[in-house]
C-alpha positions, -999 to 999 in steps of 0.1 A, spaced: -124 -378 -74 -110 -357 -45 -131 -376 -20 -118 -409 -33 -83 -395 -29 -89 -385 7 -94 -347 1 -130 -342 10 -124 -305 17 -114 -299 -19 -143 -320 -32 -167 -298 -12 -150 -266 -26 -156 -279 -61 -192 -290 -53 -201 -255 -41 -194 -242 -76 -218 -265 -93 -253 -252 -102 -274 -284 -97 -300 -270 -122 -274 -272 -149 -267 -309 -144 -286 -325 -173 -307 -353 -159 -323 -360 -125 -303 -392 -122 -270 -373 -126 -283 -346 -102 -290 -373 -76 -256 -389 -81 -239 -355 -77 -258 -351 -44 -248 -386 -32 -212 -378 -41 -214 -346 -22 -230 -365 8 -200 -388 8 -176 -358 9 -195 -343 38 -195 -376 56 -157 -379 53 -153 -342 62 -172 -348 94 -205 -331 85 -233 -357 90 -260 -330 90 -248 -317 57 -244 -352 43 -280 -359 53 -292 -327 36 -274 -338 4 -290 -372 5 -324 -356 9 -317 -335 -21 -307 -367 -40 -341 -382 -31 -359 -352 -44 -340 -354 -77 -343 -392 -83 -355 -413 -54 -345 -445 -71 -308 -436 -68 -312 -440 -30 -320 -477 -34 -284 -485 -43 -266 -506 -17 -237 -482 -15 -261 -454 -7 -278 -474 20 -244 -481 35 -236 -444 35 -269 -437 52 -262 -464 78 -227 -449 84 -243 -416 92 -264 -432 119 -232 -447 134 -213 -414 133 -201 -400 166 -221 -370 179 -258 -362 176 -278 -379 149 -294 -353 125 -331 -349 130 -351 -371 107 -321 -393 97 -335 -425 115 -368 -422 97 -351 -415 64 -328 -446 69 -358 -468 79 -377 -458 47 -347 -468 26 -339 -501 44 -306 -487 58 -311 -497 94 -306 -532 108 
């Protein structure tokens, strides 16, 4: 919610308090990781966003097939600064590169 309202910092503060193991299903765990990746992307942390997406893939890889997630991955590739190591390959495997 905080990310959608433009306050990615507060969203990340809340995310740090969540024990992923206590989230009941792999799909919800993955969605939490994707939401955290969105917050990191908006906060200016593409490396952390990529780590969150990798965690989502470990929880429930099918969640990474969503077009909104592929768009998020593509936006990380276009972010200014260095591209996180492994992101291009990750994006290619998910069809997130043109």
